[in-house]
N, C-alpha and C positions, 0 to 999 in steps of 0.2 A: 496558661497565665494570660491575664489581661493587663497590658501596660497602660499607664495613664496617658502616655503619648507615644506615637510613632512618627518619626521624622524621616521623610524621604529625600535623600541626597546628602552626602557627607562632605560636600565642598565647604567653603568658609561659612556660608549662610546656615547650612544644616548643622555643622559642627558647633557653631557658636550658640545657636538657639537650643540645641540639645544639651549643651553645657549648662545653660541658664536654667533649663527646665529640670535637669537631673538633681538640682538641689532640693526640689519640692516634690518630686514624684518618680515613678519608674519610667524609663525612656528606652526605646529601641531605635537605633539609627541605621537605616537600611541604604546601602550604596550599590548601585548596579554594576559598577566597575571593580576591578581587582585591587584598586588603590583609591583612597579618598582624594578628592581635588584633582582628578585626572584631567578634566576638561578646562573650565575657566580659571579656577583657583590656581592650578599649577602652570598656567600660561598667562600670568599677569605681568604688567609692566612694573609692579611693586613700588608704587609711588603713593605718598600721601600728599594730595593737592587740595588744600582747604577751599580754594576759590574756583574749583572746576565743577561744572554741571549746573543744574537748575538751582534756583534759590533754595528749594527744599533739600536737594541733595547737598548743597554746600553747608546748610545748617546741620544736617545729620553728620557730615564729615567732621565738622568742627567739634560737635558734641563727643565724637570718638576719640579726640586727642588725648583726653585725660586717661583713658584706658591704655592707650599705646604708651604714654609716658610713665604710667604707674600701674602696671598690670598687677593682678593678685599675687601675693607671695608664692614663690616657687612655680610660677606659671611658666616661666622660661628662663634660660640661663644667660641670655644676651639681651641688650636693649632692642626693642621692637622698631624704634626709629633711629635714623642717623642722618646728619645733615647732607643735603644735596643742593637745594636751591634750583630755581627754574629761570632760564633766560628765554624770553620770547622775542623774536625778531620779525620785522616786516622787511620784505625784499624790495618793495616799491612804495612810493608815496601813497599810492591808492590803497595799500594794505594798512595804513596807519590807523584807520578807524577801528581795526581789530585790537590794536594796542590801547586806544582810547577806551574801548569798552572794558578791557582788562584793568586799566588804571582806576576805573570807577568802582571796582570791587575792593580797592585797598582800604584797609581799616588799621586801627591801632594794634590789634592783635595779629593781623595778617597783612603786613604792609606790602605794597607793590609800588615800585618807583621807576621813573625813566632814567636810563643811563646813556652815556655817549657811546658812539661807535667804537672808539678806542677802548673804553671799558668793557664793552661786549667782546671784542676780540681778545682782550686779556683773559677773560673768563673762558672763552672757547676759541683757542687759536687755530682750530682746524677749519673754521668757516672762511670761505673766500671773502675778502673785504668788500668786493663789489656786490655781495649778496645781502648786505646789511644796509637798510635805509634808516631804520630807527630800532630801538630795542628798550625793553623793560625787564626789570629783575624782581623776582619774588623769593626772598630768602627763606620763607616758611615751608617751602616744599621739601619733603624729606623722603629718603628710601625707607620702605617697610620690609622688614624681614618676614616675608610671607610664610616661609616654611616653619619658622619658629612660632609664629602666631597660630597657624593652622594646627601644628602638632601640639601646641600648648593647650588649645581648646579640646582636642581629641584626648589627650593624656588626662586632663583634669575631668573631662566627662566620664571617662572610665573610672577614675578615682572616686567619683561621686556615685558609682554603681551603674552607670550607663552601659548599654550593650551595643557594640558596633558590629554590624554584619556586612561583609563584602561579598561581591558577586551575587547580590540578591536584588535582581531587577523585579519590579512590581508588574505582575501580569494581570492582576484582577483586584478590584476594590469593591467591597460591598458593606453597607451599613445595616446591620440586623439587630433588632432589639437593643438599640443604644450602644452597640459595639461595632467598631470598624474591623473588618476581616481583610487582611492584606495577604494575598497569595503570591509568593515569589516563584512558584513552580517547584521549589524544594520543600517549602513548608508554609503553613498559614499562620500569620501572626495576628494577634488581636490587641486592639487599643481603643481607648475611649475617644481620643482625639488624634487627628492626623494633620501633620504640618507638611505642606507641599513646598519643599526647598529643592526642587529637582532642576534648577537652572534652566537651560534651554529647553528641557523636556517637561517644564511645569504644565503647559497646556495639555500635553499628552497624558500626564498623570491626572490632571483635572478631569479629562474626558473619562478616564476609567472610573472616576468617582461620580460620574453624571453631572459634573459641574460645567457651567457655561465657560467658554474660553475668555481669558482676559485680554486676548489680542497680542500675545507675546511674539516678538520678532527677533530671532537670533540673528546676529550680524558678525560676519568674519572680520577679525583684526589680524593683519599679517605683520610679522617681524623677522628680522635677520640679525644674526650675531656675527661680527667680523673682528678680525685681529686688529689691534691698534698698531699704527706704523711704528717700526722699530726706533727706539730712542725717544719716543714721545710718551709722556706720562699724563694720561687724561683722567686719573683717578679722582681728582678734585674738580673736574668740569661739572658744571650743573646740567640738569636736563636742558636740552636746546629744542625749542619748539618754534617752527616756522609758520607764521600766519598763512592759512590756506594751504599748507604743505605738510611735510612729515616732521617727525621728531626723533631725537637720538639721546642716549644717556649711557654713561659708563656702566658696565656690568661685569663684575668679577674679573677685572683686568682686560676685558674686551669692550666692544661698543655695540649696544643694541640700537637698531634703527627700525622705525615703523612708518608707514605711509599714513597712519591714522585712518585707514579704510574702515567702512561700515557697510559691507555688502550683505544684503539679506540672503540667508540661506536656511535650509532645513536643519533641524537638530541632528548633529552627526559628530563623529570623530573628525573634526575639521582639519584639513591639511592646507599648506600654503599653495597659492596659485602661482605657477611658474612665471606667467606674464607679469603678474603683480610684483614678484620678486625682481624680475629683470628691470621693470620700470623703477623700482626703488633703488637699485644699484646705480642706474643711470642718473637719477636724481641726486644721490649721495655724491657722485663723482663730479657732477656739475655745481653742486652747492658747497662742497668742502674741498680741502686739499688732499683728501684721502683717495688712493687708487685701490680698488678692490680686486686682489688677485684670486681670492677664494672666499667662500662663506664657511665660517666655523659651524654655523647652524642656521636653520630657518624653521619657523613654526607659525602656527596660526591658532587663535583662540576664539571663543564665542562670547559675545556681549549681547545680552538679551534685554530688549526694551518693550515697554508698552507705549501708547501714543504720547502721553504727556512727559515721558522721560523720567518719571518718579517711580520709586519702588512700590510694589503692591504688598502691603502688610495688613492683612485683615481676615476675618472669617468670611467664608463664601456667603453670598446673600440668600442662596436657596438650599444649599446642602449642609446638613447639620453637622457640627463639630469637624468641619473641613476648613483648614486655615491655609491661606496663601502667604508665602514668603518668597517673592519672586520679582523679576523685573529690575534688578539692580544695575543693569547696564554694565559699564566699565568701572563702577564704583563700589562693587560688592566688598572688596577687601577693606576699604576705608570705612564703609558704613556698617560693617559686621558687628562691632561692639554695641552700637547704639540700637540697630535694628533688633539684635538679639534680645536686648533687655526690654525694648518696646513690645516685641512679640510675646515674650514671656509674661510680661505684666497683663497683656490682653488674655492670654491663654489661662493664666492663673486667676484672672479677675481681681488683680490687685490694683487699687487706686494709686 
């Protein structure tokens, strides 16, 4: 069988574009791991932040909101978005410029406004008062149910006749007589067009297709999960982001904390760095009233960027019928609905 499309990578990017394409043609979705979304999608901060990223990224994120709020019928059983809000604080007067830059992004649809120190402490009572110089609040930031979003795409993809294959790592790619041959070591699959949604491995997949690299740089993002102090309910606390520092947010009755690190690494099953984790715990205890007795969990994920920080959504300049859907950085979950529709229009040549 010759499929119309072969999508490489079943994370959120691959799953969403496969879903969009399956309505118009035959699609095979090939995933190297034993489960979809094992790397970046499954290790996300799970936030919808419409004013975060480059101007292009922000525009894409905002365009995705309508899908999150009104997904297709029977796509999922729970709301994809739930209120969270974001509190950004500066710890010194010198950091105030960071808040000023954020305030400039405020709009009628996505307001951001300055609040008092007392109001900030009411929203996030765990912060040490002396650590707040000034603060702004963005009510439009929301939690994303990433698991429901991802599974919704995969389930609907299969309902549209798509085929998902796990543990199928691409070993060889060849374009012969107008057809791509994708060899996984287990079997050779044929498709007229290939979509490279391989995340941190996208340049490696591109090399197999004889495409020039797009300059993708995977970067490690570390996080820890800790227990909330007994007797303290932080379920309604917003995301708390420190200018020039780390951030934290409630997570299923616990607290997720990240230093916001972006350490360049090779594509891999990334693990947290012990030194970074120790530094993060030290920062948390100095910046909040929380004493960390133990870690409930620690993890790391990969965020992959190209130089301009914007996603790469295009046909390759030199390799026929080879399409890039990569470089989403840390915004892939938010951008998925819009990028999938955009990519599908290009691949189907629909104006």
